[in-house]
Kinemage of the C-alpha trace (Angstrom):
@kinemage 1
@onewidth
@group {chain A} dominant
@subgroup {mainchain}
@vectorlist {calphas} color= white
{ca met a 1} P 0.178 -0.093 -0.158
{ca tyr a 2} L 2.597 2.025 0.489
{ca asn a 3} L 4.902 1.658 -2.471
{ca his a 4} L 1.348 2.073 -4.419
{ca ile a 5} L 0.401 5.317 -3.051
{ca phe a 6} L 3.930 7.156 -2.694
{ca asn a 7} L 5.427 5.461 -5.613
{ca ser a 8} L 2.790 6.759 -8.201
{ca gln a 9} L 4.157 9.143 -11.105
{ca thr a 10} L 2.627 12.498 -11.784
{ca arg a 11} L 2.708 13.199 -15.344
{ca thr a 12} L 1.535 16.818 -15.910
{ca ile a 13} L 2.541 20.312 -14.205
{ca thr a 14} L -1.473 20.873 -13.067
{ca ser a 15} L -1.345 17.816 -11.587
{ca ala a 16} L 1.984 17.934 -10.058
{ca ala a 17} L 1.250 21.324 -8.760
{ca gly a 18} L -2.122 20.027 -7.005
{ca ile a 19} L -0.455 17.438 -5.402
{ca leu a 20} L 2.346 20.347 -4.118
{ca ala a 21} L -0.117 22.375 -3.093
{ca val a 22} L -2.193 19.788 -1.167
{ca ser a 23} L 0.399 18.785 0.603
{ca ser a 24} L 1.918 22.118 1.026
{ca leu a 25} L -1.269 23.412 2.302
{ca leu a 26} L -1.160 20.319 5.080
{ca ser a 27} L 2.376 21.689 5.959
{ca gly a 28} L 1.778 24.975 6.532
{ca leu a 29} L -1.226 24.051 8.739
{ca leu a 30} L 0.974 21.929 10.689
{ca gly a 31} L 3.564 25.226 10.395
{ca leu a 32} L 1.027 27.324 12.095
{ca phe a 33} L -0.207 25.113 14.478
{ca arg a 34} L 3.615 24.934 15.435
{ca asp a 35} L 3.643 28.497 16.108
{ca arg a 36} L 0.676 29.018 17.812
{ca leu a 37} L 1.825 26.133 20.220
{ca leu a 38} L 5.458 28.571 19.926
{ca ala a 39} L 3.443 31.485 20.577
{ca gly a 40} L 1.433 30.522 23.616
{ca ser a 41} L 3.848 28.294 25.277
{ca phe a 42} L 6.471 31.081 24.977
{ca gly a 43} L 5.044 34.320 24.284
{ca ala a 44} L 7.006 36.752 21.425
{ca gly a 45} L 9.672 37.341 24.109
{ca asn a 46} L 13.483 36.387 25.055
{ca glu a 47} L 12.758 32.210 24.954
{ca leu a 48} L 11.572 32.377 20.993
{ca asp a 49} L 14.474 35.076 20.034
{ca ile a 50} L 16.367 32.196 21.593
{ca tyr a 51} L 15.114 29.344 19.429
{ca tyr a 52} L 14.819 31.330 16.271
{ca gly a 53} L 18.650 32.752 16.832
{ca ala a 54} L 20.046 29.369 17.283
{ca phe a 55} L 18.291 27.854 14.153
{ca arg a 56} L 19.527 30.780 11.798
{ca val a 57} L 22.990 28.952 11.331
{ca pro a 58} L 22.219 25.513 11.072
{ca asp a 59} L 19.450 26.529 8.293
{ca phe a 60} L 21.933 28.394 6.623
{ca ile a 61} L 24.172 25.226 6.148
{ca ser a 62} L 20.656 23.381 5.057
{ca met a 63} L 19.869 25.901 2.703
{ca val a 64} L 23.035 27.102 0.766
{ca leu a 65} L 25.005 23.632 0.669
{ca val a 66} L 21.995 21.639 -0.258
{ca met a 67} L 19.202 23.332 -1.728
{ca gly a 68} L 21.422 24.904 -4.171
{ca ala a 69} L 22.341 21.959 -5.601
{ca ile a 70} L 18.794 20.581 -5.892
{ca ser a 71} L 17.386 23.633 -7.213
{ca ala a 72} L 19.840 24.386 -9.626
{ca ala a 73} L 22.465 20.897 -10.544
{ca ile a 74} L 20.733 17.742 -9.601
{ca ile a 75} L 17.519 17.923 -11.607
{ca pro a 76} L 18.668 18.807 -15.094
{ca ile a 77} L 22.274 16.823 -14.367
{ca phe a 78} L 20.792 13.445 -13.208
{ca ser a 79} L 18.017 14.203 -16.194
{ca ser a 80} L 21.004 14.329 -19.075
{ca tyr a 81} L 22.415 11.268 -17.369
{ca leu a 82} L 19.153 9.223 -17.290
{ca val a 83} L 18.541 9.956 -21.195
{ca arg a 84} L 21.899 8.098 -21.801
{ca ser a 85} L 21.959 5.754 -19.148
{ca arg a 86} L 19.895 4.686 -15.954
{ca gln a 87} L 23.281 3.279 -14.667
{ca glu a 88} L 25.129 6.157 -15.344
{ca ala a 89} L 22.735 8.424 -13.884
{ca trp a 90} L 22.559 6.089 -10.810
{ca glu a 91} L 26.274 5.778 -10.337
{ca phe a 92} L 26.716 10.007 -10.737
{ca phe a 93} L 23.666 10.332 -7.871
{ca ala a 94} L 25.405 7.762 -5.769
{ca asn a 95} L 28.500 9.555 -5.619
{ca leu a 96} L 27.053 13.072 -5.009
{ca leu a 97} L 24.849 11.916 -2.006
{ca asn a 98} L 28.243 10.067 -0.651
{ca leu a 99} L 30.195 13.460 -1.395
{ca phe a 100} L 27.299 15.731 0.063
{ca leu a 101} L 27.054 13.579 3.362
{ca phe a 102} L 31.252 13.914 3.807
{ca phe a 103} L 30.997 17.680 3.621
{ca leu a 104} L 27.795 18.241 5.266
{ca ile a 105} L 29.548 16.459 8.165
{ca ile a 106} L 32.631 18.059 7.988
{ca ile a 107} L 31.100 21.616 7.907
{ca ser a 108} L 28.641 20.641 10.907
{ca val a 109} L 31.966 19.321 12.603
{ca ile a 110} L 33.658 22.691 12.497
{ca leu a 111} L 30.564 25.156 12.832
{ca ile a 112} L 30.002 23.378 16.006
{ca ile a 113} L 33.102 24.037 17.725
{ca phe a 114} L 33.140 27.826 16.302
{ca val a 115} L 29.166 28.557 17.725
{ca pro a 116} L 30.307 30.996 20.425
{ca gln a 117} L 32.157 33.147 17.696
{ca ile a 118} L 29.697 32.713 14.682
{ca leu a 119} L 26.481 33.735 17.464
{ca ser a 120} L 28.478 36.696 18.653
{ca leu a 121} L 27.992 37.864 15.501
{ca ile a 122} L 24.736 36.738 14.105
{ca val a 123} L 23.217 37.934 17.877
{ca pro a 124} L 25.388 40.692 19.250
{ca gly a 125} L 22.474 41.521 21.125
{ca phe a 126} L 22.224 38.628 23.345
{ca ser a 127} L 24.470 38.090 26.481
{ca gly a 128} L 24.600 35.583 29.590
{ca glu a 129} L 22.576 33.153 30.256
{ca lys a 130} L 20.490 34.063 26.641
{ca lys a 131} L 23.738 33.680 24.981
{ca glu a 132} L 24.802 30.257 26.378
{ca leu a 133} L 21.222 28.587 25.623
{ca thr a 134} L 21.774 29.925 22.172
{ca ile a 135} L 24.541 28.129 21.925
{ca thr a 136} L 23.482 24.978 23.225
{ca leu a 137} L 20.404 24.836 21.013
{ca thr a 138} L 22.360 25.766 18.039
{ca arg a 139} L 24.911 22.588 18.577
{ca ile a 140} L 22.318 20.760 18.945
{ca met a 141} L 20.446 21.463 15.831
{ca phe a 142} L 23.740 20.935 13.580
{ca leu a 143} L 22.092 17.534 13.305
{ca ser a 144} L 19.687 18.585 11.547
{ca pro a 145} L 21.292 19.675 8.162
{ca ile a 146} L 22.616 16.373 7.640
{ca phe a 147} L 19.443 14.496 7.245
{ca leu a 148} L 17.568 17.428 5.377
{ca gly a 149} L 20.941 17.718 3.316
{ca ile a 150} L 20.731 14.265 1.969
{ca ser a 151} L 16.809 14.012 2.232
{ca asn a 152} L 16.376 17.238 -0.097
{ca thr a 153} L 18.988 15.568 -2.287
{ca ile a 154} L 16.987 12.271 -2.694
{ca ser a 155} L 13.986 14.559 -3.212
{ca gly a 156} L 15.447 16.208 -6.523
{ca val a 157} L 16.090 12.667 -7.974
{ca leu a 158} L 12.665 11.389 -7.192
{ca arg a 159} L 11.130 14.856 -8.639
{ca val a 160} L 13.089 13.690 -11.968
{ca phe a 161} L 10.829 10.235 -11.827
{ca arg a 162} L 7.597 12.635 -10.958
{ca arg a 163} L 6.946 11.644 -7.343
{ca phe a 164} L 6.270 14.352 -6.465
{ca leu a 165} L 3.778 13.159 -3.584
{ca val a 166} L 6.327 11.590 -0.932
{ca thr a 167} L 8.864 14.394 -1.948
{ca ser a 168} L 5.714 16.679 -0.551
{ca ile a 169} L 4.828 14.681 2.407
{ca ala a 170} L 8.498 15.061 3.682
{ca pro a 171} L 8.406 18.498 4.925
{ca ile a 172} L 4.731 17.407 6.296
{ca met a 173} L 6.854 15.246 8.731
{ca tyr a 174} L 9.667 17.800 9.131
{ca asn a 175} L 7.074 20.334 10.993
{ca leu a 176} L 5.221 16.848 12.710
{ca gly a 177} L 8.849 16.176 14.278
{ca ile a 178} L 9.363 19.894 15.341
{ca ile a 179} L 5.485 19.953 16.957
{ca phe a 180} L 6.371 16.444 18.873
{ca gly a 181} L 9.507 18.090 20.725
{ca ile a 182} L 7.477 21.225 21.131
{ca leu a 183} L 4.647 18.869 23.113
{ca phe a 184} L 7.214 16.147 24.716
{ca phe a 185} L 10.628 17.030 24.295
{ca val a 186} L 10.016 20.526 25.905
{ca pro a 187} L 8.439 19.512 29.233
{ca trp a 188} L 11.027 17.368 29.850
{ca leu a 189} L 13.926 19.194 28.316
{ca gly a 190} L 13.087 22.567 28.468
{ca leu a 191} L 13.971 24.631 25.493
{ca asn a 192} L 16.695 22.113 24.588
{ca gly a 193} L 13.873 20.148 23.119
{ca leu a 194} L 12.537 22.568 21.149
{ca ala a 195} L 16.235 21.745 19.131
{ca trp a 196} L 15.653 18.165 19.469
{ca gly a 197} L 12.123 18.312 17.947
{ca val a 198} L 13.938 20.115 14.862
{ca val a 199} L 16.485 17.081 14.447
{ca phe a 200} L 13.467 14.772 14.775
{ca gly a 201} L 11.803 16.530 12.420
{ca gly a 202} L 14.890 16.461 10.130
{ca phe a 203} L 15.082 12.566 10.387
{ca leu a 204} L 11.888 12.372 9.338
{ca his a 205} L 11.914 14.175 6.681
{ca phe a 206} L 14.674 11.686 5.769
{ca phe a 207} L 13.334 8.460 6.457
{ca ile a 208} L 9.815 8.973 4.567
{ca gln a 209} L 11.678 9.147 1.225
{ca leu a 210} L 13.765 6.265 1.314
{ca pro a 211} L 12.035 3.490 0.433
{ca ile a 212} L 10.815 5.043 -2.818
{ca leu a 213} L 14.113 5.642 -3.473
{ca leu a 214} L 15.294 2.242 -3.411
{ca lys a 215} L 11.892 1.507 -5.187
{ca thr a 216} L 13.315 3.874 -8.399
{ca gly a 217} L 16.435 1.425 -8.452
{ca phe a 218} L 18.779 3.183 -6.480
{ca lys a 219} L 21.224 1.117 -4.879
{ca pro a 220} L 23.854 2.908 -2.373
{ca lys a 221} L 27.475 2.617 -3.099
{ca ile a 222} L 30.493 3.584 -1.282
{ca ile a 223} L 32.297 5.525 -3.800
{ca leu a 224} L 34.087 8.957 -3.204
{ca asn a 225} L 35.250 10.422 -6.784
{ca phe a 226} L 35.919 13.910 -6.669
{ca ser a 227} L 37.061 14.073 -10.586
{ca his a 228} L 33.320 12.651 -12.004
{ca pro a 229} L 32.531 14.716 -14.638
{ca gly a 230} L 28.645 15.087 -13.108
{ca phe a 231} L 30.353 16.265 -9.893
{ca ile a 232} L 32.254 18.802 -11.332
{ca lys a 233} L 29.451 19.962 -13.416
{ca thr a 234} L 27.294 19.757 -10.303
{ca ile a 235} L 29.755 22.186 -8.142
{ca lys a 236} L 30.155 24.520 -11.193
{ca leu a 237} L 26.125 24.601 -11.381
{ca thr a 238} L 25.724 24.953 -7.910
{ca leu a 239} L 28.479 27.549 -6.782
{ca pro a 240} L 26.540 30.554 -8.336
{ca arg a 241} L 23.289 29.200 -6.977
{ca ala a 242} L 24.693 28.563 -3.632
{ca leu a 243} L 26.002 31.777 -3.494
{ca gly a 244} L 22.754 33.286 -4.292
{ca leu a 245} L 21.243 31.599 -1.461
{ca ala a 246} L 24.095 32.440 1.016
{ca ala a 247} L 22.965 35.692 -0.026
{ca gly a 248} L 19.698 35.312 1.420
{ca gln a 249} L 20.289 33.609 4.198
{ca ile a 250} L 23.169 36.538 5.143
{ca asn a 251} L 20.008 38.491 4.758
{ca leu a 252} L 18.119 36.716 7.128
{ca ile a 253} L 20.923 36.938 9.318
{ca val a 254} L 21.592 40.212 9.526
{ca ile a 255} L 17.963 40.783 9.783
{ca thr a 256} L 18.207 38.525 13.110
{ca ala a 257} L 21.195 40.539 14.422
{ca ile a 258} L 19.362 43.630 13.766
{ca gly a 259} L 16.123 42.365 15.695
{ca ser a 260} L 18.609 41.442 18.986
{ca thr a 261} L 19.176 44.747 19.246
{ca leu a 262} L 15.557 45.964 19.375
{ca ala a 263} L 13.159 45.126 22.380
{ca ala a 264} L 12.788 41.459 23.455
{ca gly a 265} L 10.630 39.422 21.141
{ca ser a 266} L 11.440 41.227 18.038
{ca ile a 267} L 13.107 38.427 16.092
{ca ala a 268} L 10.261 36.242 17.399
{ca val a 269} L 7.904 38.695 15.676
{ca phe a 270} L 9.354 38.811 12.682
{ca asn a 271} L 9.757 35.411 12.235
{ca leu a 272} L 6.086 34.203 13.367
{ca ala a 273} L 5.008 37.022 10.764
{ca asn a 274} L 7.520 35.892 8.120
{ca asn a 275} L 6.109 32.182 8.418
{ca leu a 276} L 3.018 33.093 7.766
{ca gln a 277} L 3.641 35.483 4.614
{ca asn a 278} L 6.094 32.488 3.466
{ca leu a 279} L 2.259 30.326 3.485
{ca pro a 280} L 0.792 31.518 0.469
{ca ile a 281} L 4.397 31.335 -1.521
{ca thr a 282} L 4.616 27.652 -0.565
{ca leu a 283} L 1.233 27.016 -1.468
{ca ile a 284} L 1.338 28.760 -4.670
{ca ala a 285} L 4.412 29.808 -6.101
{ca ile a 286} L 6.891 26.907 -4.793
{ca ser a 287} L 3.918 24.436 -6.027
{ca phe a 288} L 3.834 25.672 -9.535
{ca ser a 289} L 7.521 26.339 -9.891
{ca thr a 290} L 8.502 23.099 -8.735
{ca ala a 291} L 6.539 21.530 -10.666
{ca ala a 292} L 6.658 23.749 -13.855
{ca phe a 293} L 10.854 23.485 -13.279
{ca pro a 294} L 11.204 19.889 -14.922
{ca phe a 295} L 8.887 20.931 -17.899
{ca leu a 296} L 10.811 23.663 -18.584
{ca ala a 297} L 14.213 22.168 -18.436
{ca leu a 298} L 12.880 19.477 -20.513
{ca tyr a 299} L 11.728 22.381 -23.302
{ca phe a 300} L 15.035 23.534 -22.716
{ca ser a 301} L 16.572 20.465 -23.558
{ca lys a 302} L 14.541 19.835 -26.955
{ca lys a 303} L 15.218 23.340 -28.008
{ca asp a 304} L 11.267 23.896 -27.862
{ca lys a 305} L 10.890 27.427 -27.034
{ca glu a 306} L 7.869 28.126 -28.133
{ca lys a 307} L 6.461 25.768 -25.471
{ca leu a 308} L 8.781 26.739 -23.169
{ca leu a 309} L 7.037 30.239 -23.290
{ca glu a 310} L 3.502 28.783 -23.500
{ca glu a 311} L 4.161 26.943 -19.884
{ca phe a 312} L 6.554 29.977 -18.473
{ca ser a 313} L 3.503 32.304 -19.511
{ca ser a 314} L 0.489 30.104 -18.218
{ca val a 315} L 2.468 29.552 -14.738
{ca phe a 316} L 3.298 33.492 -14.257
{ca arg a 317} L -0.289 34.565 -14.850
{ca gln a 318} L -1.491 31.186 -12.620
{ca ile a 319} L 0.587 32.241 -9.891
{ca leu a 320} L -0.573 35.874 -9.799
{ca phe a 321} L -4.821 35.066 -9.896
{ca leu a 322} L -4.179 33.120 -7.019
{ca ile a 323} L -1.700 34.838 -4.778
{ca val a 324} L -2.987 38.235 -5.153
{ca pro a 325} L -6.353 37.742 -3.809
{ca val a 326} L -4.699 35.912 -1.271
{ca ser a 327} L -2.319 38.853 -0.486
{ca ile a 328} L -5.216 41.382 -0.360
{ca leu a 329} L -7.031 39.338 1.925
{ca ile a 330} L -3.831 39.048 4.201
{ca phe a 331} L -3.890 42.803 4.189
{ca ile a 332} L -7.258 43.273 5.277
{ca leu a 333} L -7.584 40.660 7.941
{ca arg a 334} L -3.893 40.639 9.452
{ca ala a 335} L -4.945 40.969 12.800
{ca gln a 336} L -7.510 38.796 12.405
{ca ile a 337} L -5.334 36.137 11.146
{ca ile a 338} L -2.716 37.058 13.851
{ca arg a 339} L -5.300 36.839 16.728
{ca val a 340} L -6.897 33.534 15.555
{ca ile a 341} L -3.853 31.779 14.656
{ca leu a 342} L -1.569 32.959 17.154
{ca gly a 343} L -3.107 34.465 20.199
{ca thr a 344} L -3.122 32.093 23.088
{ca gly a 345} L -1.529 31.969 26.081
{ca lys a 346} L 1.473 34.245 26.232
{ca phe a 347} L 1.033 35.530 23.017
{ca gly a 348} L -0.698 39.253 24.085
{ca trp a 349} L -2.438 41.963 22.687
{ca ala a 350} L 0.857 44.125 21.986
{ca asp a 351} L 2.129 41.067 20.237
{ca thr a 352} L -0.447 40.794 18.105
{ca gln a 353} L -0.619 44.380 16.853
{ca leu a 354} L 3.437 44.089 15.747
{ca thr a 355} L 2.985 40.988 14.418
{ca ala a 356} L -0.272 42.017 12.277
{ca ala a 357} L 1.649 44.784 11.089
{ca cys a 358} L 4.684 42.984 10.196
{ca leu a 359} L 2.367 40.455 8.174
{ca gly a 360} L 0.743 43.674 6.530
{ca ile a 361} L 3.640 44.741 4.944
{ca phe a 362} L 4.674 41.485 3.866
{ca ser a 363} L 1.263 41.286 1.478
{ca phe a 364} L 2.452 44.004 -0.580
{ca ala a 365} L 5.692 42.131 -1.946
{ca ile a 366} L 4.393 38.492 -1.695
{ca phe a 367} L 3.337 38.408 -4.942
{ca ala a 368} L 7.050 39.488 -5.884
{ca tyr a 369} L 8.525 37.157 -3.961
{ca gly a 370} L 6.361 34.449 -5.521
{ca leu a 371} L 7.278 35.357 -9.025
{ca val a 372} L 10.958 35.314 -8.157
{ca leu a 373} L 11.004 31.690 -7.748
{ca leu a 374} L 9.338 30.770 -11.148
{ca ile a 375} L 11.689 33.807 -13.020
{ca ser a 376} L 14.595 31.934 -11.108
{ca lys a 377} L 13.749 28.492 -11.904
{ca thr a 378} L 13.225 29.424 -15.514
{ca phe a 379} L 16.805 30.563 -15.625
{ca tyr a 380} L 18.119 27.754 -13.929
{ca ala a 381} L 16.004 25.743 -16.694
{ca phe a 382} L 18.514 27.370 -18.997
{ca gln a 383} L 21.213 25.965 -17.273
{ca asn a 384} L 22.027 29.601 -16.426
{ca thr a 385} L 22.431 30.147 -12.463
{ca lys a 386} L 24.546 33.326 -12.579
{ca ile a 387} L 21.701 35.901 -13.285
{ca pro a 388} L 19.449 35.034 -10.529
{ca ala a 389} L 22.119 34.831 -7.866
{ca leu a 390} L 23.586 38.181 -9.260
{ca val a 391} L 20.241 40.013 -8.887
{ca thr a 392} L 19.982 38.015 -5.353
{ca leu a 393} L 23.546 39.474 -4.268
{ca phe a 394} L 22.522 42.723 -5.275
{ca thr a 395} L 19.213 42.801 -3.629
{ca val a 396} L 20.119 41.589 -0.430
{ca gly a 397} L 22.856 44.541 -0.307
{ca leu a 398} L 20.163 46.808 -1.050
{ca asn a 399} L 17.778 45.118 1.750
{ca ile a 400} L 20.458 45.368 4.511
{ca val a 401} L 21.065 48.963 3.189
{ca leu a 402} L 17.315 49.627 3.912
{ca cys a 403} L 17.029 47.853 7.167
{ca tyr a 404} L 19.496 50.100 8.932
{ca phe a 405} L 17.429 52.966 7.601
{ca phe a 406} L 14.110 51.913 8.022
{ca val a 407} L 14.612 50.628 11.824
{ca arg a 408} L 16.735 53.810 12.185
{ca val a 409} L 13.989 56.180 11.106
{ca leu a 410} L 11.083 54.143 13.097
{ca gly a 411} L 13.632 54.722 16.428
{ca phe a 412} L 12.024 58.475 16.495
{ca glu a 413} L 9.395 60.776 16.063
{ca asn a 414} L 8.517 61.789 12.585
{ca thr a 415} L 5.945 62.399 9.837
{ca phe a 416} L 6.857 59.123 8.305
{ca gln a 417} L 6.944 57.380 12.035
{ca ser a 418} L 3.412 58.654 12.319
{ca phe a 419} L 2.145 57.525 8.826
{ca leu a 420} L 3.205 53.737 9.588
{ca ile a 421} L 1.777 54.190 13.048
{ca asn a 422} L -1.806 54.810 11.857
{ca phe a 423} L -1.655 52.836 8.436
{ca leu a 424} L -1.294 49.913 10.408
{ca asp a 425} L -2.817 50.767 13.448
{ca leu a 426} L 0.094 50.410 16.247
{ca gln a 427} L -1.159 53.258 18.411
{ca gly a 428} L -0.117 52.578 21.855
{ca ile a 429} L 3.162 50.918 20.866
{ca lys a 430} L 6.097 52.082 22.319
{ca asp a 431} L 9.007 50.428 20.393
{ca asn a 432} L 7.728 49.911 16.441
{ca ser a 433} L 11.062 49.729 15.096
{ca val a 434} L 10.725 45.994 14.180
{ca ile a 435} L 8.477 47.111 11.632
{ca gly a 436} L 11.514 48.727 9.311
{ca leu a 437} L 12.798 44.468 8.740
{ca pro a 438} L 9.576 43.355 6.560
{ca leu a 439} L 9.333 46.983 5.122
{ca ala a 440} L 12.639 46.523 3.629
{ca leu a 441} L 12.169 43.253 2.479
{ca ala a 442} L 9.187 44.485 0.463
{ca val a 443} L 10.664 47.036 -1.255
{ca ser a 444} L 14.017 44.898 -1.725
{ca gly a 445} L 11.484 41.989 -3.417
{ca ile a 446} L 9.661 44.324 -5.755
{ca phe a 447} L 12.994 45.897 -6.961
{ca gln a 448} L 14.263 42.506 -7.137
{ca ile a 449} L 11.196 40.946 -9.196
{ca ser a 450} L 11.457 43.898 -11.645
{ca leu a 451} L 15.538 43.385 -12.212
{ca leu a 452} L 14.771 39.733 -12.808
{ca leu a 453} L 11.959 40.639 -15.462
{ca phe a 454} L 14.063 43.124 -17.213
{ca leu a 455} L 17.202 40.777 -17.582
{ca leu a 456} L 14.881 37.996 -18.288
{ca tyr a 457} L 13.494 39.826 -21.606
{ca lys a 458} L 17.080 40.754 -22.298
{ca lys a 459} L 17.898 37.013 -22.634
{ca ile a 460} L 15.153 35.205 -24.083
{ca gly a 461} L 12.758 38.417 -25.685
{ca asp a 462} L 9.443 38.578 -25.753
{ca phe a 463} L 7.920 36.167 -23.243
{ca arg a 464} L 4.335 36.806 -24.022
{ca ile a 465} L 4.295 40.651 -22.353
{ca lys a 466} L 1.360 41.345 -23.579
{ca glu a 467} L -0.704 38.093 -22.500
{ca ile a 468} L 0.795 38.692 -18.893
{ca phe a 469} L -0.312 42.231 -18.704
{ca glu a 470} L -4.199 41.926 -19.911
{ca ser a 471} L -4.254 39.445 -17.150
{ca cys a 472} L -2.623 41.445 -14.754
{ca ile a 473} L -5.068 44.115 -15.349
{ca lys a 474} L -7.905 41.761 -15.244
{ca ile a 475} L -6.284 40.253 -11.896
{ca leu a 476} L -5.977 43.971 -10.211
{ca ala a 477} L -9.472 44.955 -11.090
{ca ser a 478} L -11.080 41.607 -9.500
{ca gly a 479} L -8.877 42.223 -6.536
{ca val a 480} L -10.177 45.496 -5.838
{ca leu a 481} L -13.560 44.383 -5.832
{ca leu a 482} L -12.929 41.782 -3.266
{ca gly a 483} L -10.656 44.439 -1.565
{ca phe a 484} L -13.593 46.516 -1.067
{ca ala a 485} L -16.364 43.641 -0.289
{ca cys a 486} L -14.054 42.119 2.345
{ca tyr a 487} L -13.685 45.069 4.322
{ca phe a 488} L -17.727 46.179 3.818
{ca val a 489} L -18.153 42.718 5.266
{ca arg a 490} L -15.282 42.988 8.136
{ca gln a 491} L -17.016 46.394 9.318
{ca thr a 492} L -20.446 45.058 9.168
{ca ile a 493} L -19.706 41.534 11.019
{ca ala a 494} L -17.918 43.347 13.794
{ca glu a 495} L -21.435 44.665 15.068
{ca phe a 496} L -23.224 41.091 15.270
{ca val a 497} L -20.248 38.973 16.979
{ca asp a 498} L -18.632 39.297 20.315
{ca met a 499} L -14.930 40.393 18.966
{ca gln a 500} L -13.008 39.867 22.404
{ca thr a 501} L -13.701 35.671 21.706
{ca phe a 502} L -12.107 33.585 19.391
{ca trp a 503} L -15.173 32.193 17.446
{ca gly a 504} L -16.377 35.834 16.954
{ca ile a 505} L -12.741 36.879 15.471
{ca phe a 506} L -12.771 33.723 13.205
{ca cys a 507} L -16.241 34.390 12.235
{ca gln a 508} L -15.451 37.681 11.034
{ca ala a 509} L -12.547 36.443 9.195
{ca ala a 510} L -14.013 33.779 7.732
{ca leu a 511} L -17.423 35.346 6.160
{ca ala a 512} L -15.071 38.332 5.163
{ca ser a 513} L -13.109 35.827 3.022
{ca ile a 514} L -15.726 33.688 1.761
{ca val a 515} L -17.669 36.948 0.697
{ca gly a 516} L -14.261 38.588 -1.019
{ca ile a 517} L -13.600 35.269 -2.768
{ca ile a 518} L -16.764 34.904 -4.727
{ca val a 519} L -16.728 38.761 -5.866
{ca phe a 520} L -13.100 37.882 -7.011
{ca ile a 521} L -14.178 34.937 -8.708
{ca ala a 522} L -17.390 36.650 -10.182
{ca ser a 523} L -15.627 39.682 -11.308
{ca ala a 524} L -12.724 37.308 -12.936
{ca phe a 525} L -15.935 35.350 -14.832
{ca ala a 526} L -17.464 39.155 -15.787
{ca leu a 527} L -13.691 39.995 -16.744
{ca lys a 528} L -13.617 36.299 -19.080
{ca ser a 529} L -10.196 36.242 -17.045
{ca pro a 530} L -8.086 33.393 -18.956
{ca glu a 531} L -6.904 31.717 -15.706
{ca ile a 532} L -10.812 31.743 -14.693
{ca lys a 533} L -11.659 29.607 -17.769
{ca ala a 534} L -8.181 27.175 -17.061
{ca leu a 535} L -9.690 26.559 -13.832
{ca lys a 536} L -13.088 26.012 -15.029
{ca thr a 537} L -12.062 23.270 -17.579
{ca leu a 538} L -10.053 21.940 -15.093
{ca ile a 539} L -13.079 21.446 -12.452
{ca tyr a 540} L -15.061 19.555 -15.783
{ca arg a 541} L -12.289 17.515 -16.597
{ca lys a 542} L -12.249 16.522 -12.867
{ca asn a 543} L -16.031 15.782 -12.901
{ca gly a 544} L -15.439 13.644 -15.909
{ca arg a 545} L -17.711 16.233 -18.240
């Protein structure tokens, strides 16, 4: 039964994206439950600051050294070997897997030794017991990148074989491991239990995929060939991508460093809001981009530019059609979302206000970060990892400058600060400097997508810009109507429910969202949006009509 379900192949981008979206939704819901447990148990204070500060370095290793190779190199290189010879493909992968494991262990051991010095740079605002506890958690969490590194490498190969289901289940297992740690390890081990939960989640992420990898024909081999042509090509393709990811992770490290010097709980507030804004990006943009990547790489290999541009335009418009209305709903219902998801236990009203303000700012750039993923993967399909990496480096530099600028500007009374306080409903909050961090990310994200689109045009010419522009106008028009409808219902419902209770706030947010979505879909039909037609066709196919 296990093999029958998880070993099944996915044949189209839409069905693959559907599987990834559903599993991402489950993983996202578990992530929300995880954050609710964290917020309720610890509040937005020192303990969560310690956890998020400790998480940053191991996450850096996972993202840079492994995800760079997965996204940029393994899928196209393994695919090219597979076309020629399955045996050569497996030999390449076995060698790559062994070398990755070797490097991950060496790097983890070295970094474990130098954790105190590293954390002095990452969380300069921490001292005494707070810093010591952060050091302990960081050292425990360094076991996680080893499991996640091997697991994500396996995911890349399984996606080539279109085993999207099992690769999408892995993140669910990761969140389950962390939740298990919160519920069972923390009462036993204290804050250290959070770190062991992360390690357990990494192990589950790996363990769920291993049987399916073996089913596809992989047989482990003891081989360490540094001169293997496939490994050399992987390194060449990985380095620019890893550089770009390193820049992105350094970006988060700088944000963490700045946050450690602000009011207690600032790191927690930023991360909780960031996790929430990442949910639609994961559900929509990552699902479609990940599913599209193997197809885009295939069309590039076949030199079928017309088909490649057709798929790119379609996925671009589908992402916007789904992510724009969600972003508008998030902004209008930001306080309700935070209160429903995180408003429990030690997470107070001031925490809610600040986290909601950060989420509201993020909502203006969700579309940008969603499309950055697709355009970057389009460049990767061309086996060009340099352009996205260089753009990311430049964007990170801009963001770091903006972070320092906005935090400083918001540190004293001025017209800009007053505008944001009124716009984001932050009256009564003494220190609101933390909102400068998401503001910087939002501005730099919009800049990044603009620059990538320009460079994509310079590389391949017209990528069906007129088709995309016409869809954007219709999507924005429908989005404006959604916004008005959602705001009206939100204000109206508040008169009829008890806004001091969980269910009152939940009903307000749910009804406003439902009405807004109905208005959006109706207006999309009225405007004859191509994306709503595609959705209608998909529904009819599912019903066998």
